[in-house]
N, C-alpha and C positions, 0 to 999 in steps of 0.2 A: 545208416549202419547201426546195428544193435549195440547198445552200451552195456558191456558186461563188467560188473564190479568184481574185483578180486574178493575172496572171502574176508580178508582183513578189512578192506575198505567197506564192505557191506556191514560188518559188525560195527564199525565206527559210526555209520549212518544210523543203524538201529539204536545204538546207545544214545546218540544225540536226540533221536525221536522220543526217547523215554524221559530223559532228564532236562532237555532243552537248555543244555549248558554249553553248546558249541557255537553260540552266536558271537561273532567278533564285535569289537567296538565299531560303531557306525552301521551295524546291520539295520535294514529298513530305514536308511537315511533319507530315502525318497519313497513316497507311496506309489503303489501301482493303482492307477485309476481304471475302473472297469468301463470298458467301451461297450461290451455286450456279454451277457451271461447266458449260456446255453441251457435249454430246458429239456434235454434228452430227445424229445420228438424232433427237434430241429438240429440235432447234433450233440455230441458229448466227447470230451477229451480231445482237444485240438491236437493235431499232429505235430511232430517235432520240426516240421519244415517251415521256412519263412512264409509270411503272407505275400501275396502279389498285389500290386496296386496299378490301376489304370489312370488315364489322364483326368478322369472326372473325380478322382479321389475315392473311388470304390475299392474296397479290400476284398480279396478272394483267398480261400483256403480250404483245407480238408480237416474233418474230424475223423478219428479212428473208431469211434463207437457212436451209438445213438442213431437216430433216423428211423425211417420206416422199416428197414431190414436189419437194423442192429449193427451194421458195418460202417456206419459213419455217413457223412454227406459232403458234397462240394457246396460251399456256401458263398454268398456275396453279402458284404456288409457296407451299406451306403453311408455317406458322410453324416446323415442324420441318425445313424445307429440302427437303422432298420435292417434286419437280417432276412435274406431270401434263400431258401434251399433250392439250388439250381439242379441238383441231381442226388438221388438217394443211392448210395453205394451198396452193392450186394445183390441188386435185383437181377443181375445176369449170372445165375447159378448160386447166388448166396455166398460166394467166396469173398472173404475180406482181404486185408493186407494191401491196401492201396497206398501209393506214395504221393506226396504233395504236388501241387500244380504250379506251373509257370504260365505266364501270359504270353501268347504268341502275337506276332505282328498283325494278324488278321482279327484280333480280338477274341480268339478262342482260347480255352484253357487246355493245357496238355499235362499229362501225368502218366503214371504206370500203375497197373493193377495186377491182381492175382499173383502176389508175391514177386512183382516186377517182371513177370514173364510177358507182359503185353503193354504196348503204348496206346494211350487213348487220347481222343480229342472231344472236348465238349464245346460245341459251337455256341455263338451268342443266342441262337434260337433254342438252346438246350438240347439239341440233337447230340446224342452220345454215340461215338463210333470207335472201333478198334482200328488203328492205322498201321500197327506192325506187331507181329508175334515173334519173339525170340525163339531160337531153336536150341535143342540140346539143353545144357545146364546153364546157358547164359541168362543173366538177369540184369536189367538196366533201368535207367530213369533219365528223363530229359533234364538238361541244365540251362541251356541258353539257345538263342537264335542269332544268326548273323543277318547282315543287311539284305541278303538275297532270300531270306526266309528259310534257310536250311536250319534244321534242328541239330544240335550237338548234345550228346549225353555221355554218361559213363556206365560201363557194365562190368560185371565180373563173372567168372566161370567160363572164360573163353579159351585160353591157352594154358593147359595144366592147372585149371581152376583160377587162373589169374585174370587180370582186368584188361580193359580196352577203352578207347574213346571212339564213339560211333557218330555217324552223320546220317540223317534222314532228310532227303530233299522234299520240296513241296509236292513233287510228283510221286513220292513214295519209294524212291530208290534208297536202299540201305547199304552202308559200307562201313568198314572199320578204318578210321583215320590212323590209329596207332594201337598196336597190341603189345602188351608187356610180355616179352618172351625171353628175358634174361634176368637172372637174380640180381645183377648190378643195378637194375631199374626198380627194384622193389617187387611188388606183386599186385596189390589191390589198388585200383584207381579210386581216389577218395574225394577229389574236388576238381572243379573245372571253372575257368574264367576266360573271358575274351576281351581283346582291345579293339579300338576303332579300325585299325588296318586289317583286322581279320585274323590275327594270331591267337592261338589257343594256349592257355597256360593251365597246368594241372599238377596234382601231387599224387604220389603213390605211397603206400605204407607196405611194410614187410612182415612176414610171419616171424615169430620169435626165433632167435638164434640164426638169423639170416646174415648176409654179408654187410648190410647197411640198414639204417632205419628209415629208408624211403628217399625219394628225390622230388625236386621241383623241376618240371620240364616245360618246354615251349615247342609247339608245332606251328610252322608257318602255313599260310594259305596254299603253298605249293607242296606241303607235306614234309618239309625238312624238320627233323627232330633234333633238339638240343637239350642236354641236361644242364640246367642252370645252377643247381645246388644239390649236393648229396649229404644226407644227415648221417655223418660218420661218428660224431662225438655226442654221446647221449647227454652230456651236460648242456648241450645247445638244443636239445629236443630230438624226439624221434617219433615216427608214425604220424605224419601230418594229416589233419582231418578237415581243414577248412582253408579257403583261399578267397581273396577279393583283390581288386585292382583299381588304382586311381587313374586319373586322366593322363598322367605322365608315365604310365606303365610300371609304376612301382607296385610290388606285390606285398600283401599282408596276409598272414595266415596263422594257424594254430597247430600245435602238436599235442596229442593227449598223453604222451609219455615223455620221459627225459626231463632235463632241468634238475631240480632238486626236490627234496621232500618225498613223502610216500615211500620211505625206504623199505618197507615190508612188502611192497607190491612187486609184481613181476610182469613186464619190465619196470624198473625203478623210475621214479620221477613223477611229479604231478602235472607235467605239461608246461608248454611255453607259448608265448605269442612272439612272432618274428616279422621282420621286414626284409625284403630283397629288392634293392633298388634296380632301376633300369640298367645301370652300369655294372651290376653284379655284386654290389656290396651287401653282405648278409649281416644282420644285427638281431640279437635276441632282445626284444623290447621288455619282456617280463618273464620271470620264472615263477610258476605257482608253487605252493608248498610252504608259504610263510605263515605267520601267526593269524592271518586273515582267514585261513582255512579253506579257501576255494581250490579247486583242482579239476583236471581233465576238461579243458575247454573244447567245445565241439561246435560244429557248424561254421559257416562263413562269417567272419567278423564283418562289421559294417562301419563305414566312414561317414562322418558328417562333413559339412562345408568347411569346417576349420581343421580338418584332418585329425580330429579326435576319433579313436577307435573303440568300438563297443562289441561285446560278445557275451556268451553264456557259458558257465561251467556246469558240468553234470555230476561232479563229485562235490557234494554240498552245493546244491543249485543256487546260483547267484548270477547277477548281471554286473559286469565290470566295465570300466572305462580306462583307456590309456590315452592320456592327453598328448597333444602334439609335441610337448617337451619331455615326454617319456614317463610322466607320473601315473601310477596305477591307483585307482580308487574303486571301492565296492559301492555301486549305486543301490543295489538291492540284494538281499539274501533271503531266500525262502526258509521259513521255519521248518526244521527237519521233519519229514514224515515219509514213510515208505510208499505212500499213495499220492504224493504230490510231486510235481515237476514243472519246470519252465521249458517251453519249446526251445530247442537249441538254435532255431533260426529267428533272427530279428529283422525288422524293417525300419529304416530311418525315413521319416516323412514329416516335413514341415516343423522341425525342431523337437521332435519326440520319437521315441522308440515304440514300436508296436510288436506284439507277439501273443502267444497263447500260454496260459498257465492252468494247470490242474491242481486244485486244492481239495482238501477233504470236504466232500459234500457239494462242490461246485466246479465248474469249468468255464473259463472266461477268455475273452480277448482283452488285452490290457493296453494301456498307454502309460509311458513313463517319460517324464520330462527331466533330463539331466540337470 
């Protein structure tokens, strides 16, 4: 989803870029180690989505610019840091705006293209094919696969321009698992996760001035829908944007509004990080907007083996950690620049975080050891 800064937040970022006086204590506490730097011809500006990883330790992702056609590439990054361009985006009509890839059970990469109007597959032999075209105003992207090889994803523009969860079977049969058709459910589907038994969990966000600030829901393999939590109190967050799940089916997520701070924004609040346990207990783990200056967490947070939680903020780009005992710390903060960003999706792999970063004059895949 597009990150739109309010005018006042935009002015704040611009001011920081000029005077470099908005860095909190502890900024750059840990360095970002460059795993690979793009050279434009092999990609430029890594997309905001998380990297995918196979069992051999290879990383996969998308850039939004560069490559043979200027629309970016789908790339593979080997453990020895060798990059391979698997497919140059834009060669089918030169249209850009592709969305990040996920790794399927067959070893293929799946994503969406042409403004998320089509779903594609890139096979291990680099054969590129369109496997589904959305109709009307619907736009969507794949999120995960189940044990049977069914793809599940989220789309918007379905019912009154609101969202849905869809399924695409290995044989190509498309269906909507759940369509948002009531204001009590929010509107836009913003995140999706799944557990081992096959339940789907997701979040919705709402237009401004709606009945609530979004919900967390569950859909069983038989299609039964349950609302697990409704964001009615802005102090506890609203408009959830990310979700992840642990082995015990506890959910962790982010909201990009609500909480406290950012009082001049609309809606108010710099966002929160929350936990919803399997037995239904909702807890706000952190409210952004304090002196550390970070806000608007986006993307799915990631968990390590010790239940520490990591994520990215998009207002004053930074990488944060919330420890298992609830302490929040800033691991890294990007020096303010209107042309720099950290990809909002992180990957946890063998004791380190991996992601993409766009700096003034360079674009890289990084590694950060907490």
